[in-house]
RODOLO-251947 format. One record per residue: x, y, z of N, C-alpha, C, O in turn; residue in one letter. Coordinates in steps of 0.05 Angstrom, whole numbers, padded with zeros to 5 digits, always signed. Layout:
<pts>
XYZXYZXYZXYZA ...
</pts>
This chain:
<pts>
+00078+01030+00006+00101+01032-00011+00103+01024-00040+00116+01035-00058M +00089+01004-00042+00084+00995-00072+00070+01016-00093+00076+01022-00115I +00051+01023-00079+00036+01047-00089+00051+01066-00096+00049+01074-00120E +00070+01080-00080+00087+01103-00085+00104+01095-00109+00106+01110-00129G +00119+01071-00107+00138+01062-00131+00123+01058-00156+00137+01061-00176E +00099+01052-00160+00083+01047-00181+00082+01078-00192+00093+01085-00212L +00067+01092-00177+00065+01121-00186+00091+01133-00196+00091+01146-00217V +00112+01129-00182+00138+01136-00189+00148+01125-00220+00159+01139-00237R +00139+01099-00221+00151+01089-00247+00127+01094-00270+00131+01087-00293D +00103+01106-00264+00089+01118-00284+00098+01145-00294+00097+01152-00318I +00110+01162-00271+00115+01186-00283+00140+01186-00299+00144+01201-00318F +00159+01165-00289+00184+01160-00304+00183+01151-00330+00200+01157-00346L +00159+01134-00336+00152+01132-00364+00139+01150-00377+00144+01152-00401I +00123+01167-00365+00115+01191-00382+00142+01211-00381+00144+01224-00402I +00160+01214-00364+00185+01229-00373+00201+01216-00394+00209+01230-00412H +00206+01193-00395+00221+01183-00418+00206+01186-00442+00219+01192-00461I +00178+01183-00445+00164+01187-00467+00166+01213-00475+00172+01215-00499L +00162+01236-00464+00175+01265-00465+00200+01268-00478+00201+01278-00501G +00221+01260-00466+00247+01258-00478+00249+01247-00502+00264+01256-00519A +00232+01224-00506+00232+01209-00532+00221+01230-00554+00234+01237-00574M +00199+01239-00550+00187+01258-00565+00203+01283-00575+00202+01291-00598L +00217+01294-00556+00232+01314-00561+00259+01306-00576+00266+01318-00596G +00271+01288-00568+00298+01279-00581+00285+01271-00609+00296+01281-00628I +00266+01255-00613+00259+01246-00638+00252+01271-00661+00260+01273-00684G +00235+01286-00647+00228+01313-00665+00253+01326-00666+00256+01333-00690S +00272+01333-00651+00293+01352-00660+00310+01333-00679+00322+01343-00697A +00312+01308-00676+00329+01297-00695+00315+01297-00723+00329+01303-00742T +00294+01292-00725+00277+01292-00752+00281+01318-00761+00284+01319-00785I +00283+01344-00747+00282+01372-00757+00313+01378-00769+00317+01393-00787A +00328+01366-00756+00358+01371-00763+00362+01354-00788+00373+01363-00808D +00351+01327-00786+00360+01313-00811+00347+01324-00837+00359+01321-00859Y +00321+01336-00834+00310+01348-00857+00323+01371-00862+00329+01374-00886L +00329+01389-00846+00348+01411-00852+00370+01402-00873+00368+01406-00897H +00391+01388-00861+00406+01378-00873+00401+01366-00902+00416+01372-00920L +00379+01348-00906+00370+01337-00932+00360+01364-00948+00364+01365-00972K +00349+01382-00936+00344+01403-00957+00367+01421-00962+00364+01438-00979S +00387+01419-00949+00414+01428-00961+00423+01416-00990+00435+01428-01007L +00416+01395-00990+00425+01378-01020+00402+01385-01040+00407+01390-01064K +00378+01385-01030+00355+01387-01049+00337+01410-01039+00320+01409-01021N +00344+01432-01055+00332+01458-01045+00301+01462-01052+00285+01477-01040H +00294+01446-01073+00264+01444-01076+00245+01433-01048+00221+01437-01045R +00261+01418-01033+00250+01409-01005+00244+01432-00990+00225+01431-00975L +00260+01455-00991+00259+01475-00970+00228+01484-00964+00216+01484-00942E +00219+01491-00988+00191+01501-00989+00170+01483-00968+00154+01491-00951R +00175+01459-00978+00156+01436-00969+00160+01433-00936+00142+01426-00920T +00190+01439-00928+00191+01438-00898+00178+01462-00883+00169+01460-00860L +00178+01483-00898+00171+01505-00881+00141+01499-00867+00133+01511-00848L +00126+01478-00880+00100+01476-00869+00106+01446-00845+00088+01438-00830G +00128+01438-00845+00134+01418-00831+00145+01426-00798+00138+01419-00776I +00164+01442-00810+00180+01452-00783+00164+01464-00760+00171+01458-00738Y +00141+01481-00763+00121+01486-00743+00109+01465-00726+00103+01468-00702P +00103+01439-00742+00093+01415-00730+00119+01402-00714+00114+01392-00691L +00140+01402-00721+00163+01392-00711+00168+01409-00682+00173+01399-00660L +00166+01431-00687+00174+01451-00666+00153+01450-00643+00160+01452-00619S +00129+01446-00649+00107+01437-00630+00108+01412-00614+00100+01410-00591G +00118+01393-00627+00126+01368-00617+00151+01368-00597+00152+01354-00577L +00169+01386-00605+00194+01390-00588+00181+01401-00566+00181+01388-00544I +00167+01424-00568+00159+01435-00544+00140+01421-00530+00139+01429-00507I +00125+01402-00537+00105+01383-00518+00125+01369-00507+00127+01370-00483A +00141+01356-00519+00163+01339-00506+00177+01350-00485+00180+01337-00465G +00190+01380-00486+00200+01389-00463+00179+01399-00439+00186+01400-00415L +00158+01405-00448+00138+01408-00428+00131+01380-00413+00131+01380-00388L +00126+01361-00426+00124+01336-00413+00149+01325-00398+00145+01307-00381V +00167+01331-00400+00197+01329-00390+00200+01345-00365+00207+01336-00343L +00195+01365-00370+00196+01386-00347+00175+01382-00321+00181+01381-00297V +00150+01378-00335+00128+01371-00314+00130+01345-00296+00127+01344-00271A +00137+01324-00315+00144+01299-00299+00168+01298-00290+00174+01278-00277S +00188+01320-00293+00211+01319-00281+00207+01326-00252+00216+01313-00233G +00191+01351-00252+00182+01363-00226+00167+01342-00207+00170+01342-00182F +00153+01327-00219+00137+01306-00198+00158+01289-00191+00160+01283-00167I +00175+01280-00207+00195+01260-00193+00215+01273-00176+00225+01259-00158L +00222+01294-00178+00236+01308-00160+00225+01309-00132+00236+01301-00111V +00199+01320-00137+00184+01323-00113+00180+01295-00095+00179+01293-00071W +00178+01273-00117+00174+01248-00101+00199+01239-00089+00199+01225-00068M +00225+01247-00102+00248+01238-00092+00269+01264-00095+00285+01268-00113K +00266+01280-00072+00283+01306-00073+00310+01301-00069+00323+01322-00073P +00328+01276-00061+00352+01274-00063+00365+01274-00091+00390+01277-00095E +00346+01271-00109+00358+01277-00140+00373+01301-00138+00396+01301-00147L +00362+01324-00126+00376+01350-00125+00408+01350-00118+00424+01368-00125L +00415+01330-00103+00439+01329-00092+00464+01321-00115+00488+01328-00113Q +00452+01307-00136+00469+01302-00154+00476+01323-00174+00460+01336-00187S +00503+01325-00176+00509+01349-00191+00506+01338-00224+00504+01356-00241S +00507+01312-00233+00495+01307-00263+00468+01315-00266+00460+01324-00288L +00453+01311-00245+00424+01312-00247+00416+01344-00252+00397+01351-00266F +00434+01361-00237+00433+01392-00239+00443+01400-00264+00435+01421-00273R +00460+01386-00278+00471+01389-00304+00451+01385-00323+00445+01403-00340L +00439+01360-00321+00416+01358-00339+00392+01380-00336+00380+01390-00355K +00388+01384-00314+00370+01408-00311+00378+01434-00328+00362+01446-00342M +00407+01443-00323+00418+01464-00336+00414+01459-00369+00404+01476-00383F +00421+01433-00377+00417+01425-00402+00390+01435-00415+00387+01447-00436L +00371+01426-00398+00341+01431-00408+00338+01462-00408+00328+01473-00427V +00345+01474-00389+00344+01504-00389+00357+01514-00415+00345+01531-00428L +00383+01502-00426+00395+01507-00449+00377+01506-00472+00373+01526-00486V +00365+01482-00477+00347+01473-00498+00324+01494-00495+00318+01502-00518L +00311+01503-00478+00288+01522-00474+00296+01551-00488+00281+01565-00502M +00326+01558-00481+00327+01585-00488+00331+01584-00513+00316+01597-00528V +00351+01567-00524+00361+01555-00554+00335+01554-00568+00334+01566-00589N +00311+01541-00560+00288+01532-00575+00272+01562-00580+00263+01567-00602G +00269+01577-00562+00259+01605-00561+00269+01620-00580+00255+01632-00595Y +00300+01621-00581+00313+01637-00603+00307+01624-00629+00301+01638-00648F +00309+01592-00634+00299+01583-00661+00273+01594-00669+00269+01603-00691L +00255+01593-00650+00225+01598-00659+00223+01624-00665+00210+01630-00685R +00235+01645-00652+00230+01676-00653+00250+01691-00676+00244+01713-00686T +00273+01678-00682+00293+01694-00695+00298+01674-00718+00291+01681-00741Y +00310+01649-00716+00324+01634-00735+00298+01629-00760+00298+01638-00782V +00275+01609-00747+00257+01603-00761+00244+01625-00783+00242+01623-00807Y +00236+01649-00765+00224+01668-00787+00244+01680-00807+00236+01689-00828P +00267+01681-00800+00290+01691-00822+00292+01667-00842+00294+01674-00866H +00293+01643-00837+00297+01624-00854+00271+01623-00868+00274+01618-00892F +00246+01626-00860+00222+01623-00876+00225+01646-00896+00222+01640-00920K +00230+01671-00890+00232+01693-00907+00256+01688-00928+00254+01696-00951K +00281+01674-00918+00300+01671-00940+00293+01653-00958+00303+01653-00980D +00275+01632-00950+00266+01612-00972+00246+01623-00991+00246+01621-01015V +00229+01635-00977+00202+01646-00993+00217+01665-01016+00210+01664-01040L +00238+01681-01006+00247+01702-01027+00270+01692-01041+00285+01707-01052H +00275+01662-01042+00294+01653-01060+00323+01660-01054+00340+01665-01072N +00326+01661-01027+00353+01659-01014+00368+01686-01026+00386+01685-01043H +00357+01711-01016+00374+01739-01025+00400+01738-01005+00401+01728-00983P +00418+01751-01021+00446+01755-01009+00444+01765-00977+00454+01752-00959K +00431+01786-00975+00432+01797-00951+00424+01781-00930+00405+01766-00934E +00436+01781-00907+00428+01768-00879+00432+01733-00881+00426+01717-00864D +00446+01726-00910+00450+01701-00915+00471+01689-00893+00466+01669-00879A +00493+01702-00891+00514+01696-00873+00508+01689-00845+00516+01669-00833R +00491+01711-00835+00484+01711-00802+00464+01688-00802+00464+01672-00784S +00445+01686-00825+00422+01662-00817+00443+01637-00819+00440+01622-00800L +00463+01630-00837+00474+01606-00834+00491+01604-00808+00493+01580-00801M +00502+01618-00796+00516+01620-00773+00495+01616-00747+00501+01602-00727Y +00473+01629-00750+00455+01627-00728+00441+01599-00730+00438+01585-00711S +00433+01593-00752+00422+01566-00755+00437+01540-00750+00429+01519-00741S +00466+01549-00759+00482+01526-00751+00490+01524-00722+00497+01502-00715S +00491+01545-00705+00496+01539-00678+00472+01534-00665+00471+01516-00648I +00451+01548-00671+00428+01538-00654+00419+01504-00658+00411+01489-00640T +00422+01498-00683+00416+01472-00689+00435+01449-00676+00428+01427-00669G +00463+01462-00674+00483+01448-00661+00477+01441-00634+00479+01418-00626S +00469+01466-00616+00463+01466-00590+00442+01450-00586+00441+01438-00564I +00420+01446-00603+00397+01437-00601+00402+01403-00601+00393+01391-00581S +00412+01392-00617+00416+01365-00625+00438+01353-00605+00436+01330-00597I +00458+01368-00596+00481+01359-00579+00469+01359-00548+00476+01343-00531V +00451+01380-00544+00440+01383-00514+00419+01358-00516+00417+01345-00495S +00405+01351-00533+00383+01331-00525+00400+01305-00526+00397+01291-00507W +00418+01297-00546+00434+01274-00537+00447+01273-00517+00452+01251-00507Y +00457+01297-00504+00474+01292-00482+00456+01289-00458+00461+01273-00440T +00435+01303-00458+00412+01294-00436+00408+01266-00436+00409+01253-00415I +00403+01255-00460+00397+01226-00468+00415+01210-00454+00406+01195-00436F +00443+01210-00461+00465+01198-00450+00468+01196-00421+00471+01175-00408I +00466+01222-00409+00471+01227-00383+00448+01213-00367+00454+01205-00344L +00422+01210-00378+00402+01196-00363+00407+01166-00364+00407+01153-00344A +00411+01156-00389+00418+01129-00401+00445+01117-00382+00443+01094-00372S +00464+01132-00379+00486+01117-00366+00496+01131-00344+00520+01136-00341T +00477+01139-00325+00485+01157-00301+00500+01140-00282+00514+01151-00264K +00498+01114-00284+00513+01096-00262+00543+01097-00273+00559+01085-00259S +00552+01108-00291+00580+01106-00303+00596+01123-00286+00620+01120-00287Y +00584+01147-00267+00603+01164-00256+00620+01186-00270+00644+01191-00265G +00601+01199-00288+00618+01218-00303+00620+01240-00278+00607+01243-00257Y +00644+01254-00290+00646+01285-00272+00632+01303-00290+00627+01298-00314S +00624+01327-00275+00607+01350-00294+00630+01362-00311+00623+01371-00333V +00654+01364-00305+00674+01379-00324+00678+01363-00343+00682+01374-00364S +00678+01333-00342+00687+01318-00366+00661+01319-00384+00665+01321-00408S +00633+01319-00375+00616+01318-00389+00611+01344-00407+00602+01345-00430V +00619+01365-00390+00618+01395-00400+00635+01393-00424+00626+01397-00447L +00662+01386-00420+00685+01384-00442+00674+01369-00467+00678+01378-00490N +00662+01350-00462+00654+01331-00488+00631+01349-00501+00633+01355-00525V +00611+01357-00486+00591+01375-00494+00597+01395-00510+00588+01398-00532Y +00615+01412-00498+00625+01437-00516+00643+01428-00541+00640+01442-00561I +00659+01409-00540+00670+01392-00560+00651+01389-00583+00653+01400-00605T +00632+01373-00575+00614+01361-00595+00598+01384-00610+00594+01384-00634A +00590+01406-00592+00575+01429-00606+00592+01438-00624+00583+01444-00646I +00620+01442-00617+00639+01460-00637+00640+01440-00662+00636+01450-00684I +00645+01410-00662+00646+01393-00681+00621+01392-00700+00624+01389-00724L +00597+01394-00689+00571+01396-00706+00567+01419-00717+00558+01421-00740V +00574+01439-00704+00571+01467-00715+00593+01467-00743+00587+01474-00765F +00619+01457-00735+00635+01457-00759+00625+01446-00785+00627+01455-00808L +00613+01419-00775+00601+01402-00796+00578+01415-00810+00575+01414-00834V +00564+01427-00797+00540+01444-00805+00549+01466-00822+00538+01470-00844S +00569+01481-00815+00575+01503-00829+00586+01494-00860+00580+01505-00881I +00603+01472-00857+00616+01463-00883+00594+01454-00899+00596+01460-00922F +00572+01439-00893+00550+01429-00906+00536+01455-00917+00533+01456-00942L +00528+01473-00904+00515+01496-00910+00532+01514-00931+00520+01528-00947E +00561+01512-00932+00574+01527-00949+00577+01506-00980+00576+01515-01003K +00580+01480-00974+00583+01464-00996+00555+01467-01012+00556+01468-01036R +00528+01470-00998+00506+01471-01009+00505+01499-01025+00497+01502-01048S +00515+01518-01010+00514+01542-01027+00537+01545-01051+00532+01560-01070H +00555+01533-01051+00574+01528-01075+00562+01513-01093+00565+01519-01117W +00547+01491-01086+00527+01477-01109+00508+01491-01119+00503+01486-01142N +00496+01506-01109+00476+01527-01116+00487+01545-01144+00476+01549-01166K +00514+01554-01135+00527+01569-01156+00535+01553-01179+00542+01563-01200L +00534+01533-01176+00546+01518-01203+00527+01513-01222+00533+01502-01243K 
</pts>
């Protein structure tokens, strides 16, 4: 019995490390993006850093999912928890959002930066990067908060209400910062 608990604890630590890698990389990527809105010379430098951060986020997600499968296999009653299922749904949201970020947003952002921000597609790029960035950071932190405070007895509907509200607020702040950056470029 003690051996089983030790193995579970090891996989729980691996699971936490995967989450830390993902949330840390996503936070750094979003921070650097916001920083580049103020300092446009930084954007070209970040083109080389974003793929590394993206790889770290993917590695974090893979570790999170693999260790999560093992933890559920060791303790299948986790599947009975609606908040656990919500966390799994949010991980799926992160995966779909990350795919969209890697295959659509980043290539357009790179093209935009390398071509000195041409006017065409600027608005759609601004909105798509703002919404995908908002979904990413809010999802990572929601999963972290749910995992860290699971004993507080949240309801799924209350978490979803806060989650959606947070995405909207972060999106609006992101749009404001992007537009302000654009106005500053025009000065």
